N, C-alpha and C positions, 0 to 999 in steps of 0.2 A: 205594120211598117217593118222595114228592114233593120237589121242590128246595125249598132253604130260602132261597136269596138274596133273593127278594121279601119274605119275612117279616122278614128282618133289616133291609132298607132301610125298611120301614114302621116297625118299632121305633125306628129312629134318627130318624125324623120324629115319631113319637108321643111319644117319651119325652125329657126335657131332659137335656142333656149331663151335668150334674151328678149324675145318676142312672144313667149308663151307664159301663161300663169296656170298653175295647177292647183287643185283643190288641197286645202288643209283640213286635218281632223279636228273636230270640235267635241269637247266632252263636257259640257255644262252640267255638273252635278251627276255624271254617270260613272259606273264602275268600269274601269278600263278592261278590255279583254273579252267583252261581250259583242260580238259582231252586230247583233240587232240594234245595239245602243249607238253605234256609230252614226255621227253627224259629220257633214262636211260644208265647208265655205270657201268662197273665193275672196281674196283681198284684191281689189283693184285700185291701183295707185296712179296719180297724176304727179310726176316728179317736179321737183323745183326747177323753173326755167325762166326764160325772159318774160313770159306772159302768165306765169303761175307760181305761187308760193308754196305749192306742193298740198296735196290732200288725198284722202283715200276713202273708199266705202267698202263694206263687206256685203257679199251676196250670201244669205244665210241658207242653210238646209239645202244646198244644192244636191243633185244626184252625185254619186261617186264617180261616174262615167262623165265628167265635165272638164273641160279646159277653157281658158280664155286667151284670145290672140289680140296682141297690141296692134290693131289695124292701122293706126295712124303712123306707125313706122314704115309702112309700105310707101315708098317714094313716088311721088307724082312725075310722070314722064314729060316734064316741061320742055324738053327739046323738041317734041312732036306735037303736043296738044296746046291749044290756045288757051284753055280753061276759062272761056267766056260764060259758060253756063254752070259753073261749079264742079266740072268734072275732076278738078284737082283736090277736092276736099275728101276728108276721111273722118269718120267716128273714132272715139277713143279704143273701144274694144268691141270683138264679137265673141260671144259666148256659145260653145257648141256642147251640147248635153243630151243625155238620154235618161229618162227616169224608169225604163224597163217597159213602158207602154208607148211613150211617144219620144220622138227625137226633136230637139229644139235648136234652132239658131237664133241668137238673140243680139241684136245690134244696139250698142249703148253709147250714147254721148254724155259727157259728165262736165259740170262746171261749178266752181266754188261759189260764184255769185249767180246773177241771173242770166239766162240765155238771151241772146240777141233775137233777130228776126227769125220767125218760124221757118221761112224758106232757106235760111242758112243751115239750119239744123237738118232739115229734109235733104239737102244736098250732101252733108257729111253722112247721113245714114245710107243714103243711095251710093255714095262712094265706097263705103265699107261692103256693101253687097256686091259691088263690081269687083272688090278685091277677092271675096269669096268665090264669085264667078271665074275669076282669073285662075284661083287655086284648082278649082274643079277642072278647068280646061287643061292646066298643066298636068295634072295627075291622070286625067284620062288620056292625054296625048303621050306623055313621056313614061308614065308608069303602067299604061295599058290597063288601068282599073276603071272600066267603063261604068261602074256603079258608084263611084266616089261621090259622096255628098250629093246624091240625086234629090232634086227638089221635091219629088213626090214622097220622099221618106222624111221630110223635116217640116215642122211648123216654124213659120218665120215670125219674128216679134221685133218691134222697133220701140226704143225707149230713150228718153232723154231725162236726165237728172240735174237738177240745179239747186242752188243755195246749199252746198255741201261744205258748210263753214264751221261744224262742230258746235254751233251755239244751240242752247236749249230753246226750243221752239214749241208753242203750244199745238199747232195743227201741221199736219203734213198733207199736203194737197196732192190728189191723184186723179187725173183726168184721162178720158177715153180708156177705161180699165179693161174693156172687154172685145175691142175691135182694133187692135194695133198691128195687124198683120201687113200694113204697108206703110212707108215713111210719112206719107201725109197724115195718116191717123195714128201717129205715135203716141205711146203711153207717156204722159208728162208727170213726173214726180218732182215735187218741190220740198225742201227742207227734210230729207229723209231722217229717220231716227238715228241717234249716235250709234246704236248697236248694229245697224245696217238695214238692208232690205231683203225680205223673203224671196227666194227664188220663184215661189207660186206666184207672187205679185207681178213679176217680170213677165210670166208667160201666160198670166190669166187662167191658172189652173186652180181647181178646188182642192187638189191633193196637197 
């Protein structure tokens, strides 16, 4: 697959800082200064708002070449579209990452409590894919970067996470763990561990 670093550089120039989340270094019990010991994580937050009291999850052991985009900040063109089929919906985040062997685009919808109807989540994930498709078209058209985010270079994954309430729970349920490359077959995670979710769980990788 093609390298991803140029795509990340373009995304950082294209998208405003307030809509981006970058990786942080994690050093659990490691001696600082050794490059091979470096671990990275993403902290995905849902801010306090009318429909949320605020919460967050950590994506653990991400590749260093990783960013997340707050795709629900992308405004729906309500003056043009009727939104009768959910085309105005967006998922919370899109993670774009490269582990050196594969490139990944992961669409994530998060909720403190239980998700509603499955079709609603499917539409949110589809809406975020449309946002990425739009970014691709914009860069290919205005930046003249024809290979930007080419679909053939990326593995696509779709994930919903619910019951992110910080309570200690005995069981974490994961459904459809190996075939979530389309919104209808999304990976469903309920009651994630307080420490977070491993990146490899999101993408279905054994690494």
